[in-house]
N, C-alpha and C positions, 0 to 999 in steps of 0.2 A: 297684319301685313302678310301677303301671300308668300308661301315658301315653296321652293322647287327642290328637286333632288339633284345633287351634283352628278354630272355625267361620268365622273371618275369614281368617287367613293360612295355615292348615293347618300351623302349627308345632306341635311337641309340647307338650302341656299335661299337667301331672302332676295326680294326683288331688286334692291339697290346694291347688292354685293357685287363687286367687280371680280372677286376671287372666292373660291370655297374656303371657309374658315378652317377646314380640317386638312385638306390635301393641297390647297393653294392653286388648284386648277382654275383657269380663267372661266368665268361664267359665260353663257350664251349672250348674244347681243341684245337680249330683252332689256338689260339695264340701260342700253343706249336710248331706249324709247321711253325712259322715265319722264312722266309728264308733270311732276310736281313743280310749282314755281321755284325760281331760283331763290336760294336762301340769302337773307341779309342778317348779319350778326354784328354785335358790338364786341370788339376784341379789346381786352385790357392790355395796356402797354406795360403793366407791372408784372402780374402773375400769369397772364396768358389766358385767363378764363374767357369763355364766350357766353354771351347772354342774348336774349331775343332783342331784336331791334325795334324800338318804339319811336315813331316819328316825333311824338310830342315831347320826348325827353330832350332837354337842352343842357349843355355842359355836363354830360353824364359822367358819373364816377362808378368804379367797380364796386359791387356789393361785397366782394371778398376782401379786397385790399385797399380800396379807395383811390387807386390810380385812375388816370384819365382813360376813357375808352375811345376807340376809333371804329369807324364802320368798315366791314369787310363784306365782299360779295364773292364767296368761293365759286370757282368754276364747276367743281364736282358737287353732286347732290350730297347733302349732309343727312345723317341719321336724325330721326325725330323721336322724341320720347313718346311711348305709347301708354304707359301706366304711371300713376302718381300715388305715392303714399302720403295720405293727408297728415297735417300737423295735429298732434294731440296736446301740444304745449303752446300756451298763448305767449304773446310778447311780454305781458306783465309777469307771467311765470318765469320766463327766461331772465328778466331783469332781477327778480328775487333770487333765482338760482346763481347768478353771478355773485351777489353779495354773500350767499351761503358758502359758495366755493372759496371766495377770498378769505373768509373767516376760518376756513378749515385747513389752510395751507401750512400752519405750524409755526414753531418758535422762531425760525430763521427768517421769517418775513417781517416787514414793518408792523409794529403793533397797531397802528391806526390805518392799516391798508383798507379794510372794508369800509370804514367810515370816511376816509379821505378820498377814495377813488371816485371819480366822477364819470358817469356813463356819457359817452359822446356819440355813440351810434349803435343801433340795433337793427339788423336787417334779417328778415326771414328769407332763406334761400332754399331752393330745391335743387340739389346737386345730382349730376347724372351718373348712371352706371348701367352695366349689363346684368341681367338676371339670367344665369346660365344653367341649363340642364344638359347633361351629356353622359355618355358611357365611354369607358376607357379601359385599356389593358395597361397595367402599370408594372414595369420592371424596377426592382429596387435592390440596393446594397446598403448595408449598415453594420456598425459594430455594436454589440450589446454585451451585457454581463452573462447571458445564457451560454452555458457550455464553455466558460472561460477557463475553468480549471484553476491552475496556479496564476494565470495571467488575469489582468483586470478586464480585458476585453477579448471578444472572439468575433471573427467576421461572419456575416450571414448574407444571403442573397436569395431572391426569389421573384416570382411573378404572381399577380393577382388581378382579377377584374374588379373595377370599382365604378359604381354609379355616382354621378354628381347631380344633386337636385337643389335648386334655389341657391346657388352660389352667387353672391354679389361680387362683381368685378368692377371696381371704381373706374370711371372714365373722366372724373373731374380734373380740371386744371386750376380751378379756383381754390380748392382745398388740397392740401398735401396728401400724399398717399397714406402716411402714417395717421393723419387725422381721419381720413375716410375709414381706415381699418378699425380705429377705435370706435367710430360711430356704428359701423356695420353690425357689430356683435349685439347691439341693443335693439335693433329694429325687429318689430313684429310685422311680417310681410302680409299677414292675413287681410288687412284692410285695403290692399291695393285696389285702385279703381281706374278705369280708363281715363286718360288725362282730359279727354274732351268733356267728361261729365263733371269735372271739378274745376272750381275757380280758386286756386290755392292762395291768391293774395300774396304771393312771394315771387322773388326773382327766380326764374327758372333757367338753370344753366343749359346751354345747348351742347349737343354732341358735335365734335369737330373732326371726327375720324369715322371711316367706315368700319363695320365689324370685321370684315376681312382684312383691312389694313391693320387692325388692332389684334390680330391673331396671336402675336407674341404675348401681349398683355394677358389675354385670356388663358393661354397655355401656362404661363408662369403662375397665374393665380391657382389653376388646377393642380399644378405641381406642388405648390405650397400646401394646398388642401390635402393632397394625396400623402405627402410626407408626414403631416400631422396625424392623419387617420391611421396609417399603417403602424404607427408607434403607440397608438392608444386603443386599437381594437384587436390586438393580439396577432396581427400578421407578422410582425417582427417579434421573435421570442425575446423574453427578458423584461427587466424593469428599468434598466438604464441604457441610454442610447447615445451614440455619437456618429459623426460622418454618415448621416442619412442622405442618400442620393436616390432620386427617382427619375424615371423616363416615362412619360405619359404618351401612349399611342391612342389618339381619339378614334372611337368607332362611330360616334354620332355627336352632334353639337347643335343646340338651338338656343336662341337668346330672346329675351324681351328687353326692351329699352325702358328704363324706369328712372324716375327722379325721387329723391329721398329728402326728408325735411331736416333742417338744422337752422340755428340762429348764429350769425356772426356778430359779435359785439366788440366794440372798441371802448376802452376806458382810459382816463388820464390819471396818473398819480405823480404829483410833484413835478409836473412839466413833461413827463414821459408818457407816451401813448402805448398801450398794450392791447393785445387781441385775445379774445376768448371765444370758445364755441360751446353752444348748448345744444344737446340732442333734441330733435324736434318731436320725439315721442316720449322721452324720459329725461326730465330736467335734472335728475340726479347725476347724469353724466355731463359734467361741465369740465372743461380743461382749457389750457392756453398758456400764455406767458404772464409772468408776475415778477415784480421787483424783489430783490433780496435785501435784507438788513445787514450790511457789511460790518456795522458796529457790533451786532450780536455775534456774527461769525468771528470777528477779530477777538472779541471778549472770550469766547469759548476756546479759541486757539491759545490765547494767553493763559487761561486757567489750566488747560491741559499741559502746556509747556511748563508752568510753575509746579504742577503736581509731579510731572516726570522728573524735573530737576530736583525736587525735594526727595523723591524716592532714590534717585541716583546718589544724592548727597548722604542720605541715611545709610545706604548700602556701603558707600565708601567709608563712612565714619565707623561702621561696625567691624571693619576689617582690621 
């Protein structure tokens, strides 16, 4: 996608951007001459996810949450994914991973969970996000144990330049932000390919905001990245930190629109349906919701209460 320089801050501006993602300056009227066909998307009535419209689909259900979808025709041009990260995990691998995960959940889950759970749905999905590169000037304040003297904490402040490379900022509405963050850290982005060269065989989530309209999302992600980096690379002195605050002034920003692989699974245990997610490159990362064994929890609480009561009675008797 062709990039232009913002007339204000000279940061890269992409053809469909209505405003600069760095300084929010309105872009020239070139975006009004966008010639791409109007988008049609299927919008989920439950979680809000957007997926590509396929005319042959009848009574469609959302791949993320199984709610009914309806057709939307947005007036503004939507962003389109340019790059795709292929699946390295098969559907069969994902099904096995679900059973392995259920067996690993520990004592307080039902003993027959893995055996009694029935897989009801398994969908390969490619969820959308921005791959961000940028340079920023970061101002920061923090408390640390460096120079604290007799006190536990001492205040510090400073400024530092920080480059950001290959930072994934989730744009998904079908997956929750915390789910995307857990998935992101396991992706190897080296196999990215142009999306036109790949047939993913998966539900591809659509972008439903412009990059410039999502500037706050991108900046918040970079602020979080900056806060983590200044406390781990020695910018903030000390070994313990609290009240870390950063302000990020972007000097440049460029993005690629990507989709990333995952499986969304639904399984039923004793009449209740639960949802799990399997990483599309590394099936060892599986997580989701699972039932608790309230009998086991109650039994442990009762045993602990009896032990505490016995100790109290013993102490009382010894006085």
